[in-house]
N, C-alpha and C positions, 0 to 999 in steps of 0.2 A: 350454665353460661359457658360459652366456648369462644375461642378467638374470632371466628367468623362473625358471630353475633355481635361481639364487642366492636369489631372493626366496622361493621355495617352501621352500628349506632353512632360511633364516633364520626364516620364520614357523612352521616345525615345532618350534622351540624352545619349551619351556614358558613361558607367559606372554607370548610375543612378539606384538606387534601392529604394524601399519603405519600411518604417518601421512605425509601429503604436505607437503613444505616448498616452498611456491610461490617463495620468495625464491631458492632454489638450484635449483628445478625438479628436485627429488629425492624419492625414496621413502625415508623414514626408518623403520628397524625398531628398535623399542624394547621394553624389558622394564621393567615398573613405571614407565613414563614416562621411562626413561633410554635414550638411543640407544646401540646397539651396532653398527649397520651403516647405511650410506647408499648407495643405488644412484642413480647419475646419469651423465650424459655429462661427460667431461672433454676439452675441446677436440676434440669430435667422436668420441671413443672411449668405449665403454661402460666403466664403472668402478664399483668398490665401495670405500667407505672403511670401514676397520675399526680399532677401538681396540687398542692394544698397549702394552707397557711401553716406556719410553724406550730401553733397551738393545736390545730385540728389534727395535724400529722401525728403528734405524740398521743393525743387522745384516742385516735383510731387504732394505733398500734397497741395501746393498752387494752382496748376493748375486744379486739379481734386477732386471734393468733395467725390468721392468714394474711394479715397486713403487716408488712415489714418495711424497714427503711430501704430505699432504693440503693442498690449497690453500685450503680454507675452514674447516678445523678446526685445533686445536692440533697443529702439526707434530711436536712431541715425542712425542705419544701416538697419533697417527692417521696411518695409511698409506692411500694411494689405490692400489688394485690395478687395472691395466688388464686388461680381460677378453680383449683380442685379442693377448695376449702368449703366451709359451711355458710359463706356469705350469701344472703338472698340476692336474687337478680335485681330487685328494686334498689338495693344498696349500691350495686355496680353503676346503675343508671344515675343515681344521685351523685356518686363520686365523679363520674365522667362529666356530668352537667356542671358541677362545681369547678372542676379543673378547667373546662372550656371557658366558663364565665370569668374565672380568675385571670386567665391569659387574655381574654377579650378586653377586660377592664384595663389591662396594662398597655394596650395598644394605643397609639395616637388617635385622636378623634377622627382624623381624615381616613385612617384605615378602617375604623369601626363603621363609618358611614359607607365606605365602599362595600363592606360586607352586608350592610343592611341592618345593623344593630340600632 
């Protein structure tokens, strides 16, 4: 899995758009203006930060050494997944889907309808 593949998958989500965050030198992927993924380098390693529930975040970190607390986002709800680890591609897709869905569910009904949810 590489940055371009992950970016393409994130942008394939309904309503998803990309913005650049110069402060963190990152590509943020948002839906209705709310971020659900962020691609950037973490200490020289390509990585993606994804939103998750507090319980799931801790569980994933315990199970996979390539999943770490996000260093620039709320650590309780954001994991940073290193792309050069042993995580299978299917797990990346599941984590992206979950992050997108979590953000989508938090949007007002009107915004979800605009997106087509």
